[in-house]
C-alpha positions in Angstrom: 139.5 122.7 64.9 136.8 122.6 67.7 137.5 125.1 70.5 135.8 125.8 73.8 133.8 128.9 74.4 135.6 131.9 76.0 134.5 132.3 79.5 133.2 135.6 80.8 134.6 135.2 84.3 138.3 136.0 84.9 140.6 135.1 87.7 144.3 135.6 88.4 146.8 134.2 90.9 150.2 135.8 91.6 152.9 133.6 93.2 156.5 134.2 94.3 158.9 131.4 94.8 162.0 132.1 96.8 165.3 130.4 96.3 164.5 128.0 99.1 161.3 126.8 97.4 159.0 128.8 99.6 155.8 129.9 97.8 153.9 133.1 98.6 150.7 134.3 96.9 150.1 138.1 96.5 146.8 139.8 95.8 148.3 142.1 93.1 150.9 142.0 90.3 152.8 144.9 91.8 153.4 143.1 95.1 154.6 140.0 93.3 157.0 142.0 91.1 158.3 143.8 94.2 159.0 140.4 95.8 160.8 139.3 92.7 163.4 142.0 93.2 164.5 140.2 96.3 165.3 137.0 94.4 163.5 134.0 93.3 160.9 134.0 90.5 157.2 134.7 90.0 154.3 132.8 88.4 151.4 134.9 87.1 148.5 132.6 86.3 145.6 134.3 84.4 142.3 132.7 83.6 140.1 134.4 81.0 141.8 137.8 81.5 140.7 141.0 79.8 142.9 142.4 77.1 143.7 145.5 79.1 144.8 143.3 82.0 147.3 141.5 80.0 148.4 144.7 78.1 149.5 146.2 81.5 152.0 143.4 81.8 154.0 144.8 78.9 154.7 147.9 80.9 156.5 145.9 83.7 157.7 142.8 82.0 159.5 142.5 78.6 156.5 140.8 76.8 155.9 141.8 73.2 152.4 143.1 72.3 152.2 140.4 69.6 152.4 137.7 72.2 149.5 139.3 74.0 147.6 139.2 70.8 148.2 135.5 70.5 146.4 135.0 73.8 143.1 136.2 72.2 143.5 134.4 68.9 141.7 131.1 69.4 142.5 129.6 66.0 146.3 128.9 66.1 148.5 125.9 66.0 150.9 125.1 68.8 154.2 127.0 68.4 157.2 128.4 70.2 158.6 131.9 69.7 162.0 132.7 70.9 162.5 136.3 72.0 165.6 137.9 73.6 164.1 138.2 77.1 161.5 135.5 77.1 160.1 132.5 75.3 156.5 132.3 74.2 154.8 128.9 74.0 151.3 128.1 72.7 150.0 124.7 73.7 146.7 122.8 73.4 144.7 120.8 75.8 142.1 118.1 74.9 138.8 117.5 76.6 135.5 115.8 75.8 132.0 117.3 75.8 129.6 114.4 75.1 131.1 112.8 72.0 132.9 115.9 70.7 136.5 116.6 71.4 137.3 120.2 72.5 140.7 121.8 72.1 141.6 124.7 74.3 144.7 126.9 74.1 147.1 127.9 76.9 149.8 130.5 76.4 153.0 130.4 78.5 155.7 133.1 78.7 158.9 131.9 80.2 161.6 134.3 81.3 164.7 134.0 83.5 162.7 134.9 86.7 159.1 134.8 85.7 156.4 132.5 84.2 153.1 133.7 82.9 150.3 131.3 82.0 147.1 132.4 80.2 144.1 130.2 79.6 140.7 131.2 78.2 138.8 128.8 80.4 136.9 129.6 83.6 137.8 126.3 85.2 141.2 124.9 86.0 140.6 121.5 84.5 143.3 122.0 81.9 146.1 122.4 84.4 144.7 122.0 87.9 146.2 124.9 89.8 145.8 123.4 93.3 147.2 120.0 92.2 150.3 121.7 90.7 150.9 123.7 93.9 150.5 120.7 96.0 153.0 118.8 93.9 155.5 121.6 94.3 155.0 121.7 98.1 155.3 117.9 98.4 158.5 118.0 96.3 160.9 118.2 99.3 163.8 118.3 97.0 162.5 121.3 95.1 164.8 123.7 96.8 167.9 121.5 96.3 167.4 119.9 92.9 165.0 122.2 91.1 165.2 125.6 92.5 168.1 126.5 90.1 165.8 125.5 87.2 163.5 128.3 88.2 160.2 128.9 86.4 161.2 126.2 83.8 160.5 123.5 86.4 157.0 124.9 87.2 156.3 125.1 83.4 157.3 121.5 83.1 154.9 120.5 85.9 152.1 122.4 84.0 152.8 120.9 80.6 153.3 117.4 82.2 149.7 117.6 83.6 148.3 118.7 80.2 150.1 116.0 78.3 149.0 113.3 80.8 145.4 114.4 80.2 145.9 113.9 76.5 146.4 110.2 77.1 142.7 109.8 78.1 141.5 111.6 75.0 143.7 109.5 72.7 142.7 106.3 74.5 139.0 107.2 74.3 139.1 107.6 70.5 141.3 104.4 70.2 138.7 102.4 72.2 135.9 103.9 70.0 137.7 102.7 66.8 138.4 99.2 68.3 134.6 99.0 69.0 134.0 99.8 65.4 136.4 97.1 64.3 134.7 94.5 66.6 131.4 95.3 65.1 132.7 94.8 61.6 134.5 91.6 62.3 131.8 90.0 64.4 128.9 91.3 62.4 126.9 91.9 65.6 125.5 95.2 64.2 126.0 97.5 61.3 128.4 100.4 62.0 127.3 104.0 61.6 129.5 105.5 58.9 128.7 109.0 60.3 130.1 108.0 63.7 133.2 106.5 62.0 133.7 109.7 60.1 133.3 111.7 63.4 136.1 109.6 64.9 138.2 110.3 61.9 137.8 114.0 62.4 138.8 113.7 66.0 142.0 112.0 65.0 142.7 114.7 62.4 142.2 117.4 65.0 144.4 115.6 67.5 147.1 114.9 65.0 147.2 118.5 63.9 147.8 119.6 67.5 150.1 116.8 68.6 152.4 117.0 65.6 153.2 120.7 66.2 153.4 120.2 70.0 156.0 117.5 69.4 158.0 120.0 67.3 157.7 122.6 70.1 159.2 120.1 72.6 161.9 119.1 70.1 163.1 122.7 70.0 163.0 123.0 73.7 165.0 119.8 74.0 167.6 121.2 71.6 167.9 124.1 74.0 166.7 126.7 71.5 165.4 128.6 74.5 168.1 129.8 76.9 165.6 129.9 79.7 165.4 126.1 80.0 168.6 125.0 81.7 170.4 121.8 80.7 169.4 120.1 84.0 165.7 120.5 83.0 166.1 119.0 79.5 165.6 115.4 80.8 162.1 116.3 82.1 161.1 117.9 78.9 162.6 115.0 77.0 160.3 112.7 78.9 157.2 114.7 77.8 158.6 114.7 74.2 158.6 110.9 74.3 155.0 110.9 75.4 153.9 113.2 72.6 155.8 111.1 70.1 153.9 108.0 71.3 150.6 109.9 71.0 151.4 111.0 67.4 152.2 107.4 66.4 149.0 106.2 68.1 146.9 108.7 66.3 148.6 107.9 63.0 148.0 104.2 63.5 144.3 104.9 64.4 143.9 107.0 61.3 145.2 104.2 59.1 142.9 101.8 61.0 139.9 104.1 60.2 140.8 103.9 56.5 141.1 100.1 56.7 137.7 99.9 58.5 136.0 102.0 55.8 137.5 99.7 53.1 136.6 96.6 55.1 133.0 97.8 55.6 132.8 98.6 51.9 134.2 95.1 51.1 131.7 93.4 53.4 128.8 95.4 51.9 129.9 94.5 48.4 130.2 90.8 49.4 126.7 90.9 50.9 125.4 92.5 47.7 127.2 89.9 45.6 125.9 87.1 47.7 122.3 88.5 47.4 122.8 88.8 43.6 124.1 85.2 43.4 121.1 84.0 45.3 118.8 85.9 42.9 120.6 84.5 39.9 120.3 81.0 41.3 116.6 81.4 41.9 116.1 82.9 38.4 118.1 80.0 36.9 115.9 77.5 38.6 112.8 79.2 37.5 114.1 79.5 33.9 114.9 75.7 33.9 111.4 74.9 35.2 109.8 77.2 32.7 111.8 75.9 29.7 110.9 72.3 30.6 107.2 73.0 31.1 106.7 75.2 28.0 106.6 72.4 25.5 104.7 70.3 28.0 102.1 73.0 28.3 101.8 73.1 24.5 101.3 69.4 24.3 98.9 69.4 27.2 96.9 72.2 25.6 96.6 70.3 22.4 95.9 67.0 24.1 93.2 68.5 26.2 91.2 69.6 23.3 88.9 67.5 21.2 91.4 67.0 18.4 93.3 64.4 20.3 90.1 62.4 20.9 89.2 62.8 17.3 92.6 61.5 16.2 92.6 58.5 18.6 89.0 57.9 18.7 86.6 58.6 21.6 86.6 55.0 22.7 90.4 54.8 23.0 91.0 57.4 25.7 92.1 54.9 28.3 95.1 54.1 26.1 95.7 57.4 24.3 95.9 59.6 27.3 98.5 57.5 29.1 100.5 57.5 25.9 100.1 61.3 25.9 101.4 61.5 29.4 104.3 59.3 28.5 105.2 61.5 25.6 105.1 64.5 27.8 107.3 62.8 30.4 109.8 61.8 27.7 109.8 65.4 26.3 110.4 66.8 29.7 113.3 64.5 30.4 114.9 65.1 27.1 114.5 68.9 27.6 116.1 68.6 31.1 119.1 66.5 29.6 119.6 69.0 26.8 119.5 72.0 29.2 122.0 70.4 31.5 124.3 69.5 28.6 124.1 73.2 27.4 124.9 74.4 30.9 128.0 72.2 31.1 129.1 73.4 27.7 
């Protein structure tokens, strides 16, 4: 599965949300943890952190060391791990670099009063931090309708942005496959089987990720995690529906790629068959002409020599040669009729 390179620059943001929906950012984890003791919940957002930086979290928050190890293993499938004091979620994000799809991982740790997000990317393109914060600030009903959902609501906003971004990746590959289909149907240009195979690999990578992500949301919607309250299930169910749609779209496109390969092969075979038929028709015509003219060539060869003049007399050439030409015409016509009769039989 293609993955993006690990960035060498790290960043971290520590937020505290009070029960009234007020957000405060702290420069250190210790100050954010201290604010949590007064109520509300915290959101610790890490970007390309060092291993020691995340390991220190286990000293203050009930995060298992194996979950920290998952943050540095870049070759995993999306999953959800249910622990007693928190839930660990591994999710993927899609992006494009040129014509290649890149899949990046984000780790989320959800507790009763904390949310930790870890991404290995330097930029915030995967879940735009400022956009998420602005959305929380503009949600005037956050304190009334969502504050009791705690960090699960913030996690929903993050995952919703990531899943929405997947739509553009899925749509781009779908448009690429439709373009291949148009080329095959219209015959404007020959398709590049290497590009078609590349699109197929993209679909395989996306399907591998989307299938497991759908299972992750299915478990969350079943309330396997006690840290997602029942009032938040409807929001996660909406994301689950989007993922289900993406999985079906990817599956349909994979079947379409298979059909395009078979269609392209069929068109190629038809073109080869048509060329072979043209060659056969040309050879048949040449064979007919050759068969007709072979005896005529023999007669003409004999008649053009002195024996014909000796047999008919040198003074009778004005009569003998028209007779020879007539005989040749009759032989040619008879040969043509016989060949056509054999061809019908």
